[in-house]
C-alpha positions in Angstrom: 20.1 -71.6 -8.1 20.6 -69.6 -4.9 23.8 -68.1 -3.6 24.5 -70.9 -1.2 24.2 -73.5 -4.0 26.4 -71.5 -6.3 29.1 -71.2 -3.7 28.9 -74.9 -2.9 29.2 -75.9 -6.5 32.0 -73.4 -7.2 33.9 -74.8 -4.2 33.4 -78.4 -5.6 34.7 -77.2 -8.9 37.8 -75.5 -7.4 38.5 -78.7 -5.5 38.3 -80.7 -8.7 40.5 -78.1 -10.5 43.1 -78.4 -7.7 43.5 -82.2 -8.6 44.6 -81.4 -12.1 48.1 -80.9 -13.4 49.6 -77.4 -12.7 49.5 -76.2 -16.4 45.7 -76.8 -16.6 45.0 -75.7 -13.0 46.1 -72.1 -13.5 43.9 -71.4 -16.5 40.8 -73.1 -14.9 41.4 -71.4 -11.6 41.3 -68.0 -13.4 38.1 -69.0 -15.1 36.6 -70.1 -11.7 37.6 -66.8 -10.2 36.0 -64.9 -13.1 32.8 -66.9 -12.7 32.8 -66.0 -9.0 33.4 -62.3 -9.8 30.6 -62.3 -12.4 28.2 -63.9 -9.9 29.0 -61.3 -7.3 28.5 -58.4 -9.8 25.2 -59.9 -10.9 24.1 -60.3 -7.3 25.0 -56.6 -6.7 23.2 -55.5 -9.8 20.1 -57.4 -8.9 20.1 -55.8 -5.4 20.5 -52.4 -7.0 17.6 -53.1 -9.4 15.5 -54.2 -6.4 16.2 -51.0 -4.6 15.4 -49.0 -7.7 12.1 -50.9 -8.1 11.2 -50.2 -4.4 12.0 -46.5 -4.9 9.8 -46.5 -8.0 6.9 -48.1 -6.2 7.2 -45.6 -3.4 7.4 -42.7 -5.8 4.3 -44.0 -7.6 2.4 -44.2 -4.3 3.3 -40.6 -3.5 2.3 -39.5 -7.0 -1.1 -41.2 -6.7 -1.7 -39.6 -3.3 -0.8 -36.2 -4.8 -3.1 -36.8 -7.8 -6.0 -37.7 -5.5 -5.4 -34.7 -3.3 -5.3 -32.5 -6.4 -8.5 -33.9 -7.7 -10.2 -33.3 -4.3 -8.9 -29.7 -4.2 -10.0 -29.2 -7.8 -13.6 -30.4 -7.0 -13.7 -28.2 -3.9 -12.6 -25.1 -5.9 -15.1 -25.8 -8.6 -17.9 -25.9 -6.0 -16.7 -22.6 -4.6 -16.7 -21.1 -8.0 -20.1 -22.4 -8.8 -21.5 -21.0 -5.5 -19.8 -17.7 -6.2 -21.2 -17.6 -9.7 -24.7 -18.5 -8.5 -24.4 -15.9 -5.7 -23.5 -13.2 -8.3 -26.4 -14.2 -10.5 -28.8 -14.0 -7.5 -27.5 -10.5 -6.6 -27.8 -9.3 -10.2 -31.4 -10.7 -10.4 -32.5 -8.8 -7.3 -31.1 -5.4 -8.6 
C-alpha cells in the first residue's frame, strides 16, 4: 500500500468514525490519529534507512577504489624492489 492509498483509506475511516455516536467517536479518532502518526514515523524511518543504504553503497565504492589503488601501488613497489634487488645482484657479480 502506497502513501496515497493509506491516506485515502484513513480519510474514509475517519469519515465513517464521524458518523458514530460521540462516546465511540473520541476513542476511535484517537486510534486513527495514532495510526497516522505511526505511518508517518515509519515513512520517515524508511527514508532514513534508504539514505543510510545509499551512504553505505557509496562508502563501499570508495573503499573498493582505494583497495584497487593500493593493490596497483603494491605491485608497482614490488617491481621496483625486484629491479633494485636484481640491480644489486648484478653489481655484486661484476665486482
